[in-house]
C-alpha positions in Angstrom: 0.0 0.0 0.0 2.8 2.4 0.8 4.5 1.8 -2.6 1.2 2.5 -4.4 0.7 5.7 -2.5 4.2 6.8 -3.4 3.6 6.2 -7.1 0.4 8.0 -7.1 1.9 11.0 -5.3 4.6 11.5 -7.9 2.4 10.6 -10.9 1.8 14.2 -11.8 5.5 15.1 -11.9 7.0 15.3 -15.4 10.7 15.7 -15.8 11.5 18.8 -18.0 13.1 16.7 -20.7 9.9 14.7 -21.1 7.6 17.7 -21.5 5.2 16.9 -24.4 6.5 13.3 -24.6 3.6 10.8 -24.6 5.9 7.7 -24.5 5.9 5.8 -21.2 8.6 6.4 -18.6 11.1 3.6 -19.1 12.3 2.1 -15.8 15.0 -0.4 -14.8 14.6 -1.9 -11.3 17.7 -3.2 -9.4 17.2 -5.3 -6.3 18.6 -8.6 -5.1 15.3 -9.6 -3.6 13.0 -11.3 -6.1 9.9 -10.4 -4.1 10.7 -6.7 -4.3 11.2 -6.9 -8.1 7.9 -8.9 -8.4 6.0 -6.3 -6.4 7.4 -3.4 -8.4 6.7 -5.3 -11.7 3.1 -5.8 -10.6 2.6 -2.1 -9.7 4.2 -0.9 -12.9 2.1 -3.2 -15.0 -1.0 -1.3 -13.8 0.5 2.1 -14.8 0.1 2.9 -18.5 2.7 5.7 -18.3 5.4 3.4 -16.9 7.2 0.7 -18.8 9.5 -1.7 -16.9 12.3 -2.3 -19.5 14.7 -4.2 -17.3 15.4 -5.9 -14.0 18.8 -6.5 -12.3 19.8 -8.5 -9.3 23.2 -6.9 -8.7 25.1 -3.7 -9.4 27.0 -5.0 -12.4 23.7 -6.0 -14.1 22.3 -2.5 -13.4 25.2 -0.9 -15.1 25.0 -3.2 -18.1 21.2 -2.6 -18.5 21.5 1.1 -18.0 24.1 1.3 -20.8 22.1 -1.0 -23.1 18.5 0.1 -22.4 19.0 3.8 -21.7 16.1 4.0 -19.2 14.6 7.3 -18.0 14.7 6.0 -14.4 16.8 3.6 -12.4 15.0 2.4 -9.3 17.7 0.7 -7.1 18.3 -0.9 -3.8 21.2 0.9 -2.1 22.9 -2.3 -1.0 23.3 -4.9 -3.8 25.7 -7.7 -4.5 29.0 -7.2 -6.5 28.6 -3.4 -6.7 26.5 -1.0 -4.6 26.4 2.6 -3.3 
């Protein structure tokens, strides 16, 4: 419930570089816990303005996916295996 409220609270915010852009916000999620990735995937699936383009289980995968997929947003756990911070 808290995560849903957070998404709804920021839903109206549009980054300046996306003004007039109707494409969904592209997100990569990085978290070692599969249940967290599952929960975020489920929430984002209900949001037509958000597209989950990648998931990573460690910091190295996050970097690889960020370079390859060029998401608008990286949503990360602060402490992850192999590379964090």
